[in-house]
N, C-alpha and C positions, 0 to 999 in steps of 0.2 A: 815285165810281161803280166798281163791281166790274168787273174785266176778265177774271175767270175764266170759263172755258168751262163750259157745262152738262155735268153728269156723265151719261155715257151708261149705259144699263142694262147689267147683267152679261150674260154668255153662260152657257148651261148646256150641258155636254157629257154625253151619255148614250151609253155605248158598251160594247163587249165588253172584259172584263178582259185579253184577249190583247194589247191595246195599252196596258196600264197604264203601263209605264215611259215610253213615248213621249208619251202624253197628259199625264202629270204634268209632264214636262219642258217641253212646249209651253205648258201652262197657266202654269208658273212664268215663262216668258220672254215671255208675251203682254203687250202694252201694255194689254189689256182684262182686267178681272177675269173669270175663268172658274171656275165651280163644276163639279166633276167627280162623276159618278155612274157606277159600273161595274156591269154585270150579269155574272153568271157565264158562263164559257165553256161551250160545249156546247148553247146554245139552237138552233143550226142543225141539231143531231142529233135534236131533238124533232120531232114532227109540226108541220107549218107553222102550224096554227092556234094551237098552244101558244106558239110563239115570237112570233107576232103579238100575242097577248094580253099577254105579259110586257112587250114593248117598248111597246105601247100604254098599259099601266098606268103605266109610268114617265113617259111623255109627259104623260098626263092629270093627273099629280100636280104638274106644274110650275106655279107661280104666275105668271100673265101680268104681274102688277104688278112682278115682280122682274127679268124677263129680256127681252132684245130678241130672242133667237133660241135655238133648241136645235140644237146641233151633234150630229148623229147619227153615232156611231162604229161604223156597220154598213154593209155593202154589201147587195147583193140577197139573199145568203145563202140559197140554195134557196127563194127567194120568201118568206123569213121576215119581210121588211118590206113586202111587197106588201099593199096594203089598209090599212096603218097611216095614221092621219089626224093632221094637226096640230090640236090641240085649241084652245088659246088663244094659242099662241106659234108663229111660223113655224119650220119645220124646214129645216135645211141638210143635205143628204144627198149623199155622194159617189156618182158614177155608176161603180159597180164591181160585178162579179159576186160577188167574195168578198173577205175582208179582206186577202189576199195583195197585192191591187192597191195597198193603202195603203202597203205597204212597198216596192213597185216605183216609186212616184211617179206613175204614171198607168196607165190601163187599156191604153193603146197599148203601153207598155213591157212590161207583164205579158203581153199577148197575143203580142208578138214573141218573148219568151223561151219562153212556153208552146208556141208553134208549133215552135220550134227544139229544144226539149228535152221532148218528150212523156214521160210516165211519171215526172215529178219530184214528189217530196213536199217541201213547203216548211216551214221552221222559223225562228222568231225567238226573242227572249228570252221572250216571253209563252207561246209554245207549249212551251218547256222548263219554265218556272217554274210554269205553270198546269196541268201534267200532261196536256196534250191528246194526247200521243203514247204515253206509257208504257201498255202494254196493261192493266196492273193498275189504272190510273187512268182510261184512256180511256172505260171503260164507266161511270164514276161518273155517276150521273144528275144532270142539271142541275135544281136546285130540287126535288129529290126525285122527279123523273120519270125513267123508263127511256128511254134513247135508242133511236132506230130501229135503229141498228147492233147495239146490245146485244140488242134483241128478236129480231133475225135470227141471233144467235149469231156475229157477225162480229168480236167484239172479244177473244175468248179465244185463248190459244195452243193449239197442237195438243196439247201435253203436258197442259194443264189439261182439254182436252176428253176426252182418253183417260182421265184420272183420274176424270172425272165420268160419262162415258157408256160407257166401254169403247172399245177400239181399232176394232172393226168399225163401231160407231155413229159414232165420231169421223171415220173415213174417209168414211162415207156423207154426213155433214154437210158436210165439206169439199168433196166432189165435187159435192154438190147446190147448196150456197150459195156455195161458193168461199171464197177467202182474199183479203181486201182488199189484202194486201201484194203479191199477184201483179200488181197493176195498176201497180206502181212499179219503176223500175230505178235511180233516182237520188234523192239527198237534197241539197237546196240550203239552206244556212243563210244568211239575209239579215242581215248585220251592220249595225246601226243606230248603233253606237258610243254608245249611251246610257249605258253603264256598262262595267265590265270584263267583256267577254263571253267571255273565254277559257274559263271553266268551262262555259258554255252550248254553246260551239262543240265542246268536247271531248265533252260529253254527246251532242250530235247526231252526232258522228263515231262514237261507240260504237254508237249505234242503227243507223247505216248499215252498220257492220261486221257487226252481228248479223244483219241481213237481207240481207247481201251486195249492198248497193247502192253505187254510186259516190257519192263525197262531194265536195262543193265548197262554198266560201264566196264570197259576192258582196256588195259594199257595197250597202246599201239606199239608197233615195232618199226624202228628206223632203218633196219638193215638194208632194204632194197633202195630206199631213197638216198641213204648215205653212199651206197655203191654207185648210184647214178651220178652223183656229184663228184665223188672222190675215187671211184674204181674200187676193186677191179671190175672191168666190164666183162664178166664171165658168162657162163651159160644161162644166166638169168636175163641176158640182154641180146638183142639183135643189133648187129653193126651193119648199117646200110651205106655202102660206098657210093660216091657220086655216079649217077646213071642207073643205079639200082632202085628197086621199089620195095615197099613193105608188102608182104603177102600174108593173108590169113591162113592158118593151119588148123585142121580139125583133129588135133591131138594135143598131148600135154605140153607141147612147145608153144602153142597159141599163135605165135607169129614167126614168119620166116622172111627170106629175101629172094627176090627174083630180078631178072633183067627187064 
């Protein structure tokens, strides 16, 4: 008589490439086989319906016969996952406003830091390597689409705007639409120790110097990401059963479930 345990189905991870290194490491360490699929960064800069459609398409393509659950590597992301439905496989979704929560370890830790350090821009390995900050790349459309910030003209440097529109028009655009950098005074790099991050930290330091922001480095927290891959899927997650959809909540839960 065989004493072997029945083989459990695999897990499927679908997430933003911003957490590429972290997700790959966790999948390699997981006791369960986890298949990874990454969508390009920048979806949250597109109109909400466009992000919803891209995430939904990836979910709908997952074969229920192969997987026990889909681990969604997204947060609420400007409501980009609101309305997304579980097709044939349950979804496991972190309760978080944006992806930075994943690197803080919990929404409570992120909220505490956010309240104490307003005006902070956050970076990790993914934000450096996937060119989310460099203004020459920030406007790069996700999946061939122009981002909302790019449409508003908020991604170009003042010098580029002068060259393109002339100084008087560039001044008018800046005064009318503003400069997104003015909302920030600090840059925090969250170090996850997933690799030699010295080059990324130095790149982040240079960005902070260029924009005259204070710069600091803080160790990240793997708690929430580890629970996403290995469990327990406790109160920090929403479990969306087939036929249900992700709903936004305007309270500390951030996300909920509806029919």
